[in-house]
C-alpha positions in Angstrom: -25.9 -13.8 16.8 -24.6 -10.7 15.3 -25.1 -10.1 11.6 -22.8 -7.9 9.5 -24.3 -7.4 6.0 -22.7 -5.8 3.0 -24.5 -2.4 2.4 -22.7 -1.4 -0.7 -25.4 -1.8 -3.4 -28.2 0.5 -4.5 -26.9 3.9 -3.5 -28.1 6.9 -5.5 -25.3 9.3 -6.2 -25.8 13.0 -7.2 -23.8 16.1 -7.5 -24.0 18.8 -4.8 -26.0 19.0 -1.6 -28.7 21.3 -0.4 -31.1 21.5 2.6 -33.8 19.6 0.8 -31.4 16.8 -0.2 -31.8 15.1 3.2 -35.6 14.9 2.9 -36.1 13.8 -0.7 -34.6 11.0 -2.7 -32.9 12.9 -5.6 -32.5 11.9 -9.2 -29.1 10.5 -9.7 -26.9 7.6 -10.8 -27.3 4.2 -9.0 -23.9 3.1 -7.8 -22.3 0.4 -5.8 -19.6 1.2 -3.3 -16.7 1.6 -3.1 -17.2 4.7 -5.2 -15.2 7.8 -6.2 -17.2 10.9 -6.7 -15.3 12.0 -9.8 -13.3 9.6 -12.0 -10.4 11.7 -13.0 -8.4 11.3 -16.2 -5.0 9.7 -16.1 -3.3 13.1 -16.0 -3.8 16.8 -16.9 -6.9 17.5 -14.9 -8.3 20.1 -12.5 -8.1 18.4 -9.0 -10.6 21.0 -7.6 -13.4 19.2 -9.5 -13.9 16.8 -6.6 -13.3 19.4 -3.9 -17.0 20.1 -3.2 -20.1 18.4 -1.8 -21.8 15.2 -3.1 -24.9 13.3 -2.0 -25.3 9.6 -1.5 -28.8 8.2 -0.7 -30.4 4.9 0.0 -33.7 3.6 1.2 -33.7 1.2 4.1 -36.8 -0.6 5.4 -37.4 -1.2 9.1 -37.5 -4.9 9.4 -39.1 -7.0 12.1 -35.7 -8.6 12.8 -34.5 -5.2 14.0 -36.8 -5.3 17.0 -34.9 -5.4 20.3 -31.6 -5.1 18.4 -28.8 -2.6 18.1 -28.7 -1.6 14.4 -25.8 0.4 13.1 -24.1 1.4 9.9 -20.3 1.0 9.8 -18.5 3.1 7.2 -15.0 1.8 6.7 -14.0 5.3 5.4 -15.4 8.2 3.4 -13.5 11.3 2.1 -13.5 13.7 3.8 -16.2 15.5 5.7 -19.2 13.2 6.2 -22.6 14.0 7.6 -25.3 11.3 7.9 -29.0 12.0 7.9 -32.0 9.7 8.4 -35.4 11.0 7.2 -34.0 14.5 7.1 -32.5 14.5 10.6 -28.8 14.7 11.1 -27.7 11.7 13.2 -23.9 11.6 12.9 -20.8 13.5 11.5 -17.3 12.4 10.9 -14.3 14.6 10.0 -11.7 12.0 9.1 -11.3 10.6 5.6 -9.2 7.5 6.6 -10.8 5.7 9.6 -14.1 4.0 10.2 -17.2 5.5 11.9 -20.2 3.7 13.2 -23.7 5.3 13.2 -26.6 4.0 15.3 -29.8 4.0 13.2 -32.1 1.6 14.9 -33.6 4.1 17.3 -34.3 6.5 14.4 -36.0 4.1 12.0 -39.7 4.6 11.2 -42.1 1.9 9.9 -41.7 1.3 6.2 -38.9 2.8 4.1 -36.5 5.3 5.6 -34.3 7.7 3.6 -30.6 7.5 4.4 -28.6 10.5 3.1 -24.9 10.9 3.4 -23.3 14.3 2.5 -19.7 13.9 1.5 -17.8 17.1 1.2 -14.5 16.7 -0.6 -13.4 20.3 0.0 -10.0 20.6 1.7 -11.4 21.7 5.0 -8.6 23.4 7.0 -10.1 21.9 10.2 -9.5 18.4 9.0 -6.0 16.7 8.7 -4.2 16.6 6.3 -5.7 19.9 5.0 -4.9 23.5 5.7 -1.9 23.8 3.4 -0.6 22.2 0.2 -0.2 18.4 0.2 1.7 16.3 -2.3 -1.1 13.8 -3.0 -4.8 13.8 -3.8 -7.6 12.8 -1.5 -10.4 11.9 -4.0 -13.9 12.5 -2.6 -16.5 9.7 -2.1 -17.6 6.8 0.0 -14.5 4.9 -1.2 -14.5 2.0 1.2 -17.2 -0.5 2.2 -20.3 0.2 4.3 -21.8 -2.5 6.5 -25.2 -3.0 8.2 -24.5 -4.4 11.7 -27.3 -6.0 13.8 -26.4 -7.0 17.3 -27.9 -7.5 20.8 -28.7 -4.1 22.5 -25.4 -4.3 24.4 -22.7 -5.6 22.1 -19.0 -6.1 21.9 -17.5 -2.9 20.6 -13.8 -4.0 20.2 -11.3 -6.6 21.4 -7.6 -5.9 22.0 -5.5 -9.0 21.8 -2.0 -9.2 23.3 0.6 -12.0 23.6 2.8 -10.9 26.6 5.1 -13.9 26.5 5.1 -14.8 22.8 8.7 -16.2 22.9 8.0 -18.6 25.8 7.4 -22.2 25.3 4.1 -21.8 27.3 2.3 -18.8 25.9 -0.5 -16.6 27.0 -3.2 -14.7 25.2 -5.0 -11.8 26.8 -8.1 -10.1 25.4 -9.4 -6.8 26.6 -13.1 -6.9 25.7 -14.8 -3.5 25.3 -18.6 -3.3 25.4 -20.9 -0.6 24.0 -22.2 -0.1 27.5 -22.0 -1.9 30.9 -24.1 -5.0 31.3 -24.4 -8.2 33.2 -23.4 -11.2 31.2 -20.9 -13.9 30.4 -17.9 -13.5 28.1 -16.3 -16.6 26.5 -13.2 -16.7 24.3 -12.2 -19.5 22.0 -8.7 -19.7 20.4 -8.5 -21.4 17.0 -5.8 -22.2 14.5 -5.9 -21.3 10.8 -7.9 -24.4 10.0 -10.6 -23.5 12.6 -9.5 -26.2 15.0 -10.2 -25.2 18.6 -7.1 -24.9 20.8 -8.3 -23.5 24.1 -11.1 -21.5 25.8 -11.7 -19.1 28.6 -14.7 -17.6 30.4 -15.4 -14.6 32.7 -18.2 -12.5 33.9 -18.6 -9.2 32.1 -17.5 -6.3 34.3 -18.4 -2.7 33.3 -17.5 -1.7 29.8 -14.1 -3.5 29.8 -13.2 -7.0 30.9 -10.0 -8.9 30.5 -9.9 -12.6 29.5 -6.8 -14.7 29.6 -5.8 -18.0 28.2 -2.6 -19.3 29.7 -0.3 -22.3 29.4 -0.5 -22.6 25.6 2.0 -25.0 24.1 3.0 -26.0 20.6 2.0 -22.8 19.0 4.0 -21.2 16.2 5.3 -17.6 16.0 4.2 -15.1 13.3 7.3 -14.2 11.2 7.9 -12.8 7.8 8.8 -16.2 6.4 6.1 -18.1 8.4 3.2 -15.7 9.1 1.2 -18.1 11.3 -2.2 -16.6 12.3 -4.6 -17.6 15.0 -8.2 -16.4 15.6 -9.7 -15.4 18.9 -13.5 -15.5 18.9 -15.3 -13.8 21.8 -19.0 -14.1 22.6 -21.1 -12.1 25.0 -24.1 -13.9 26.5 -26.8 -11.7 28.1 -30.5 -12.0 28.7 -31.0 -10.3 25.3 -29.1 -13.0 23.5 -25.6 -13.6 22.2 -23.2 -11.3 20.4 -19.9 -12.4 18.8 -16.6 -10.8 17.7 -13.6 -12.5 16.2 -10.1 -11.2 15.2 -7.0 -12.8 13.8 -3.6 -12.2 15.5 -0.2 -13.6 15.7 2.4 -14.5 18.4 5.4 -12.2 17.8 7.5 -9.6 19.4 8.9 -6.4 17.8 11.5 -3.9 19.1 13.5 -1.0 17.8 16.7 -0.3 19.6 19.9 1.7 19.0 21.6 -1.4 17.6 18.8 -2.4 15.3 15.3 -3.8 14.8 14.3 -7.2 16.1 11.5 -9.5 15.1 11.0 -12.3 17.7 14.4 -11.2 19.1 16.1 -11.9 15.8 17.9 -8.9 14.1 16.3 -7.9 10.8 17.3 -5.0 8.6 14.2 -3.3 7.3 14.0 -2.8 3.5 10.9 -1.5 1.9 9.0 1.3 0.2 6.3 3.8 0.9 2.8 3.3 -0.5 -0.1 5.5 -1.3 -3.6 4.0 -1.6 -4.5 5.5 -5.0 -5.1 4.1 -8.5 -5.6 5.7 -12.0 -9.2 6.8 -12.6 -10.5 5.1 -9.4 -8.7 7.3 -7.0 -9.1 5.7 -3.6 -12.1 3.6 -4.5 -10.3 0.2 -5.0 -11.9 -2.9 -3.5 -10.3 -5.9 -1.8 -8.6 -7.4 -4.8 -6.5 -4.3 -5.6 -5.6 -3.7 -2.0 -4.4 -7.3 -1.6 -2.5 -7.2 -4.9 -0.4 -4.2 -3.7 0.7 -6.1 -0.6 1.6 -9.1 -2.9 3.6 -6.8 -5.2 5.6 -5.4 -2.3 6.4 -8.8 -0.8 6.8 -11.1 -3.9 7.7 -8.8 -6.8 9.8 -6.2 -5.0 11.2 -8.4 -2.2 10.4 -5.8 0.5 9.9 -6.8 4.1 8.3 -3.6 5.2 5.9 -1.0 3.9 5.1 2.5 5.2 1.4 3.6 4.8 2.2 7.1 3.7 0.6 9.3 4.9 -2.5 7.9 6.6 -4.2 4.7 7.7 -4.9 2.4 4.8 -7.5 -0.3 3.9 -8.1 -3.2 6.2 -7.8 -5.5 3.2 -4.2 -4.3 2.6 -3.3 -4.8 6.3 -5.1 -8.2 6.4 -3.0 -9.3 3.4 0.2 -8.1 5.1 -0.7 -10.2 8.1 -1.3 -13.2 5.8 2.0 -13.0 3.8 4.4 -11.6 6.4 4.9 -8.0 5.2 5.7 -5.6 8.1 3.9 -2.3 8.3 4.8 1.2 9.5 1.4 2.9 9.9 0.9 6.6 10.5 -1.7 9.3 11.0 -2.9 11.6 8.2 -0.9 14.7 7.4 1.8 16.3 5.3 4.1 19.0 6.7 1.3 21.3 8.0 0.1 21.5 11.6 -3.3 23.4 12.0 -5.0 25.1 14.8 -6.3 23.7 18.1 -9.4 22.1 16.5 -7.2 20.5 13.9 -4.8 19.2 16.5 -7.7 17.7 18.5 -8.9 15.9 15.4 -5.3 14.7 14.7 -5.1 13.3 18.3 -8.4 11.5 17.6 -6.8 10.1 14.4 -4.2 8.4 16.7 -7.0 6.8 18.7 -9.0 5.7 15.7 -5.9 4.3 13.9 -4.7 2.3 16.9 -8.0 0.9 18.1 -8.9 -0.2 14.5 -5.6 -1.9 13.9 -4.0 -3.0 17.2 -4.5 -6.7 16.4 -2.5 -6.8 13.2 0.8 -8.6 13.8 2.2 -7.0 10.6 2.1 -3.5 12.2 5.4 -2.9 14.0 5.3 0.9 14.8 2.8 3.7 15.1 3.5 7.0 13.3 2.2 9.7 15.6 3.7 12.8 14.0 2.6 14.7 10.9 4.9 13.7 8.1 7.7 16.3 7.8 6.2 18.8 10.2 7.9 21.2 12.6 8.3 20.4 16.2 5.3 21.0 18.5 6.1 19.8 22.0 2.6 19.8 23.6 0.9 18.3 20.5 3.4 15.5 20.0 3.7 14.8 23.7 0.0 14.1 23.7 0.0 11.9 20.5 2.8 9.8 22.0 1.1 9.6 25.4 -2.1 8.4 23.8 -0.4 5.9 21.6 1.4 4.3 24.6 -1.8 4.3 26.7 -3.7 2.5 23.9 -1.0 0.1 23.0 2.0 -0.6 25.2 3.3 -3.4 22.9 4.5 -1.1 20.0 6.8 1.8 19.9 6.1 5.1 18.2 7.9 7.0 15.5 7.5 10.5 14.1 8.6 11.1 10.5 10.5 14.4 10.1 12.9 15.9 7.6 14.6 18.4 9.9 17.8 17.9 11.9 17.9 18.4 15.7 14.2 17.8 16.0 12.9 17.1 19.5 12.6 13.3 20.0 9.4 12.5 21.8 8.9 9.2 20.1 10.6 5.9 20.7 12.2 5.8 17.3 13.8 8.8 15.4 12.3 8.3 11.9 13.8 10.6 9.3 13.3 11.4 5.6 16.9 11.6 4.3 17.2 13.2 0.9 20.9 14.1 1.1 21.8 11.8 -1.9 22.0 14.0 -4.9 23.3 17.2 -3.2 26.7 16.6 -4.8 27.9 16.0 -8.3 28.1 12.4 -9.4 31.7 11.1 -8.9 33.3 8.3 -10.9 32.8 4.7 -10.2 34.2 3.4 -6.9 34.4 7.0 -5.6 32.3 7.7 -2.5 29.2 9.7 -2.8 27.4 10.7 0.3 24.2 8.7 0.6 23.0 9.3 4.1 23.8 11.6 7.0 25.1 10.2 10.2 22.6 9.5 12.9 24.1 11.9 15.4 24.3 14.7 12.8 20.6 14.3 12.2 19.4 13.9 15.8 21.9 16.2 17.5 22.1 13.8 20.4 25.2 12.6 22.1 24.1 9.0 22.1 22.6 6.7 19.5 18.9 6.0 19.5 16.7 3.7 17.4 16.9 5.4 14.0 15.1 4.6 10.7 15.2 6.3 7.3 11.6 6.5 6.2 12.0 8.2 2.8 14.8 8.7 0.3 15.2 9.5 -3.5 11.7 10.2 -4.9 11.4 13.9 -5.7 15.1 14.2 -5.8 15.2 12.3 -9.0 11.8 11.7 -10.5 12.0 9.2 -13.4 9.4 8.1 -15.9 9.3 4.4 -17.0 10.0 5.6 -20.5 12.7 8.1 -19.7 16.1 8.0 -21.5 18.3 5.1 -20.6 21.0 7.2 -18.9 18.4 8.7 -16.5 17.0 5.3 -15.7 20.5 4.0 -14.9 21.1 6.9 -12.5 17.7 6.3 -11.0 18.6 2.7 -10.4 22.1 3.7 -9.0 20.5 6.0 -6.4 18.3 3.3 -5.1 21.1 0.8 -5.0 23.4 3.3 -3.2 20.8 4.0 -0.5 20.0 0.3 0.1 23.7 -0.4 0.3 24.4 2.5 2.7 21.5 1.5 5.0 22.4 -2.1 4.9 26.0 -1.3 5.9 25.2 1.2 8.7 24.6 -0.5 12.1 23.1 2.8 13.4 20.2 2.6 10.9 17.5 0.0 11.6 16.4 0.1 7.9 14.7 2.2 5.3 11.6 2.7 3.2 12.3 4.4 -0.1 10.1 6.9 -1.8 8.1 5.2 -3.2 6.3 2.1 -4.5 4.6 3.7 -7.5 3.8 7.0 -9.2 0.7 8.8 -8.0 -1.6 11.6 -8.9 -1.0 14.9 -7.1 -1.9 18.6 -6.9 -0.7 21.1 -9.5 1.8 22.3 -7.0 3.9 19.2 -7.3 5.0 16.6 -9.8 5.7 17.1 -13.5 2.9 19.6 -14.3 0.6 16.8 -15.5 -0.8 16.0 -12.0 1.6 13.0 -11.6 4.5 12.6 -9.3 6.9 10.2 -11.1 8.6 9.2 -7.8 7.9 5.5 -7.9 9.9 2.5 -8.8 6.8 1.5 -10.7 4.3 3.5 -12.7 0.7 4.2 -11.6 -0.5 0.8 -13.0 2.3 -0.9 -11.0 4.3 -1.7 -14.1 8.0 -1.8 -13.0 10.6 0.7 -13.9 14.2 -0.5 -14.0 14.5 0.7 -10.4 11.9 -1.9 -9.3 14.4 -4.6 -10.1 17.0 -3.0 -7.7 14.6 -4.1 -4.9 13.5 -7.4 -6.6 17.1 -8.5 -7.0 17.7 -8.4 -3.3 15.2 -11.3 -2.9 16.2 -14.9 -2.4 16.7 -16.5 -5.9 14.9 -19.6 -4.6 11.8 -17.4 -4.6 12.4 -15.9 -8.0 15.5 -15.4 -10.2 16.0 -11.8 -11.3 18.1 -11.0 -14.4 17.3 -7.5 -15.6 19.8 -5.3 -17.6 19.2 -1.6 -17.3 19.1 -0.9 -21.0 16.8 -0.8 -24.0 19.7 -2.4 -26.0 20.1 0.3 -28.6 23.4 1.8 -29.6 22.1 5.3 -30.1 19.9 5.7 -27.0 22.6 7.2 -24.8 24.1 10.6 -25.5 27.5 9.2 -26.5 26.2 6.0 -27.9 26.6 2.4 -26.8 25.3 0.7 -23.6 28.3 1.1 -21.3 28.4 1.3 -18.3 25.7 -1.4 -18.2 24.0 -2.3 -14.9 22.6 -5.8 -14.7 20.3 -6.3 -11.7 20.4 -9.9 -10.6 20.4 -12.2 -7.7 22.5 -14.7 -9.6 26.1 -15.7 -8.6 27.4 -14.3 -11.9 26.3 -13.7 -15.4 27.5 -14.3 -18.9 27.0 -11.9 -21.8 27.4 -12.7 -25.4 27.1 -10.0 -28.1 26.5 -11.3 -31.6 28.6 -14.3 -32.4 31.2 -13.5 -29.8 32.1 -15.9 -27.0 30.2 -15.4 -23.7 32.0 -13.3 -21.2 31.6 -14.0 -17.5 31.2 -11.0 -15.2 30.9 -11.1 -11.4 28.7 -8.8 -9.2 30.2 -5.5 -8.2 30.9 -6.3 -4.5 33.4 -3.5 -4.3 30.9 -0.7 -4.9 28.1 -2.5 -3.1 29.6 -4.5 -0.3 26.6 -4.5 1.9 23.9 -5.7 -0.6 23.0 -9.4 -0.5 23.0 -9.4 -4.3 25.1 -6.6 -5.8 24.5 -5.7 -9.4 26.8 -6.8 -12.2 28.3 -3.7 -13.9 29.9 -3.8 -17.3 32.2 -1.0 -18.1 35.7 -0.4 -19.5 37.2 -1.9 -16.3 36.0 -5.4 -17.3 35.1 -5.2 -21.0 36.4 -3.3 -24.0 34.2 -1.0 -26.0 35.3 -2.9 -29.1 33.4 -6.0 -27.8 30.2 -4.0 -28.4 31.3 -2.6 -31.8 32.3 1.0 -32.5 29.8 3.7 -33.5 28.8 3.4 -37.1 29.1 -0.4 -37.2 26.4 -3.0 -37.2 24.5 -3.5 -33.9 24.1 -7.1 -32.7 21.8 -9.1 -30.6 22.8 -9.8 -27.0 22.3 -12.8 -24.8 22.4 -12.7 -21.0 22.6 -15.9 -18.8 22.5 -16.0 -15.1 24.3 -18.7 -13.1 23.7 -20.0 -9.6 26.1 -22.7 -8.2 27.6 -23.0 -11.7 24.3 -23.8 -13.4 22.4 -21.6 -15.8 19.1 -20.6 -14.3 17.8 -17.8 -16.5 18.5 -16.5 -20.0 17.4 -13.2 -21.6 17.8 -12.4 -25.3 18.1 -8.8 -26.4 17.3 -7.9 -30.0 19.5 -5.6 -31.9 16.7 -5.0 -34.4 13.4 -5.1 -32.4 10.1 -5.2 -34.2 6.6 -5.3 -32.8 5.7 -9.0 -32.6 3.2 -9.7 -29.8 0.6 -7.9 -27.8 0.6 -9.5 -24.4 -2.6 -9.2 -22.4 -1.9 -9.9 -18.7 -4.7 -9.8 -16.2 -4.0 -10.3 -12.5 -6.8 -12.8 -12.4 -9.6 -14.1 -14.7 -12.0 -15.3 -12.0 -14.1 -12.4 -10.6 -16.9 -12.1 -8.1 -20.3 -10.8 -9.1 -22.1 -8.2 -7.0 -19.0 -7.0 -5.2 -17.6 -4.4 -7.7 -14.7 -6.7 -8.1 -12.0 -4.9 -10.1 -9.0 -6.5 -11.7 -5.9 -4.9 -13.3 -5.0 -5.8 -16.9 -1.7 -4.9 -18.4 -1.1 -4.8 -22.2 2.5 -5.0 -23.3 4.0 -4.5 -26.8 6.7 -7.1 -27.1 9.4 -7.6 -29.6 10.5 -10.9 -31.1 12.5 -11.7 -28.0 9.6 -11.1 -25.7 10.9 -7.8 -24.3 8.8 -4.7 -23.8 9.3 -2.1 -26.5 10.2 0.9 -24.4 9.2 3.6 -26.9 6.1 2.0 -28.4 3.3 4.5 -27.9 0.6 3.5 -30.4 -3.1 3.8 -29.6 -5.1 0.8 -28.6 -8.9 0.4 -28.6 -10.7 -1.6 -25.9 -14.1 -3.2 -25.8 -15.9 -5.4 -23.2 -18.8 -7.8 -23.7 -20.8 -8.9 -20.7 -22.1 -7.4 -17.4 -19.1 -5.2 -16.4 -17.2 -2.2 -17.4 -13.8 -0.9 -18.4 -12.6 1.6 -15.9 -11.1 4.5 -17.8 -11.2 5.3 -21.5 -11.9 2.7 -24.2 -9.3 4.3 -26.4 -5.9 4.6 -24.8 -2.3 4.5 -25.8 0.7 2.5 -24.9 3.1 4.4 -22.6 6.6 3.2 -22.9 5.4 -0.1 -24.4 2.6 -0.9 -21.9 -0.9 0.2 -21.2 -2.9 -0.4 -18.0 -6.6 -0.7 -17.4 -9.1 -2.1 -15.0 -12.0 -4.4 -15.6 -14.9 -4.3 -13.1 -17.4 -7.1 -12.8 -21.1 -6.3 -12.6 -23.9 -8.0 -10.7 -24.6 -10.9 -12.9 -22.7 -14.2 -13.1 -21.4 -15.3 -16.5 -18.4 -14.2 -18.6 -16.8 -11.0 -19.7 -14.7 -10.8 -22.8 -12.1 -8.0 -23.2 -10.8 -7.3 -26.7 -7.8 -5.1 -27.4 -7.1 -3.8 -30.9 -3.9 -2.2 -32.1 -2.9 -1.9 -35.8 0.6 -3.3 -35.1 -0.7 -6.6 -33.7 -3.4 -9.2 -34.1 -6.4 -8.5 -31.9 -6.1 -9.9 -28.4 -8.8 -11.2 -26.1 -9.1 -12.4 -22.6 -12.2 -13.9 -21.0 -13.2 -13.5 -17.3 -15.5 -15.9 -15.4 -17.9 -14.1 -13.1 -19.4 -16.1 -10.3 
């Protein structure tokens, strides 16, 4: 049977590359993949420091078990221009930083040790998408995803495409197109299993050429994959030949998706899409985050931000992220690499291949609902985009295509007109209950005489960048813009949904952002700590899955330009709230359904229309504590206390997990929070904190850092040995804090 072995350990990493590098094992640092060639500072750096060549090397011995086998290396991704050498001879090259490539090495192996060398060039090569012009994100050189050693029979299963043509029928069918590495005589067998591994049905066929279709029909009692019940099944396919048996398995789900002029449907049920865009970057690590962090981002989008869709801006992302989306029911809009620029003919050919690689890697993911086959925000190019669409439909007839643009009257070659709409903010802010244009009409954008499937794929973001520690008034406007866009999209039947820009802040080129190499476009910061705007999304979630009660205030009379805290936005999914200031009687306030009639859970807004300024005390008088209570069906479900005199009280240490895996470069996020006596983050606490770690592991990033707006983020990475890691954080304002991780 096939073996797929992790090949991440024991690489020797060195700077630069020369002709002799492929022939000789160089001195360097021993590293484990995933790996970023340069660990950048949090901000204020020179991004050109990784835009050059690097060398990864590893010795591989020819083993007896390789005899008569097909031996390959599978690189899940490397950035960006990769050349693979074995014993000094070039055997493969790959000019795509986002999709896998497989390299046959068995026929090149000599007896004894063999020197494997991979040249990684992080230069922004204009022949490789997304390069050739400026781009508003960084690409971080390195072998930043996993590498695998795969050992199979000489002719093996190359890929399997699974489809469910009658998913909504009581009696269902599964078809599997099985692709072989070359034509061979043999027998193909398929086994369908449920999530517990229980066999449901089987099928068998003779292998025919390099592609054979297997079908399993008449399946009854199977469940659909849906966002609230993401039921997954596994199809295992074996190839039996004279040389032995090869096996391939993939998870999938029974579901249908469709975009139409009157909306999006999942399993023929209308669903308004609400989500955010996601980059695949992290502070210090760049792209080189392993499985845990990838899965955590999907969980944050689904469970913390109450999104039902994510867009993978602007490239195919980790299989671990997509696998987790499958598991939890988070829909995905996946697109090819690129940003505004279309290159020359070689560049276009590479981009067309990006379409092929993306779809053939990911066609079995039920979470993926649409293929993005146009370069984000690029100009029209009829022949180029006619070909990307043709290829996408040829490879996968079950999903529609989209092409994200920012220009009106663009030629529609895709199935869905996907548009970045940044019109909000073009006008002055009107008073409350006065209309402010949030979106353009579909027909204005498309220039067509009839409606077509139409989705807004970006909004806000660069139009109103906001830091987590910005002044309260700016935060309130940031929140309002996201609320207005969600309300406008929810209330417009001509829009199937939207994905806001974006999930979190990200490092970028010097041409963009705030001058410190960060775009503060997210509803979270780079460590995924929420800004107030994050709760605009979270509050749209079902309160049965988590009650949200978040005032958009730091509760200080002198924080705003004119003093006080009115108007006060309270983001909540409660039926109503009560607010008490000091010893005053609680005042009940209902959600603002007039301003936000289309939101499932409008915010509560306190202003002079429903409270008097005197209730909060005039300027120059004493400032009081506040108490917020949220009610559902007449019962209090959540209370939040706001201190009128906050003092540093507790340093919270919050790791995402404390059980880590040895030998996997397992990396976990840890958030430090400076809390006041009411347990609230102190928004302007910026004191230094020193970090130390005992045990086989490391702190990713500096060991002396600072709170930023009351919180500090770091990552702890497990080493190769089982045992424990103890993280200690020291800040003069608090008692020392520790957390212990168990490594197994």
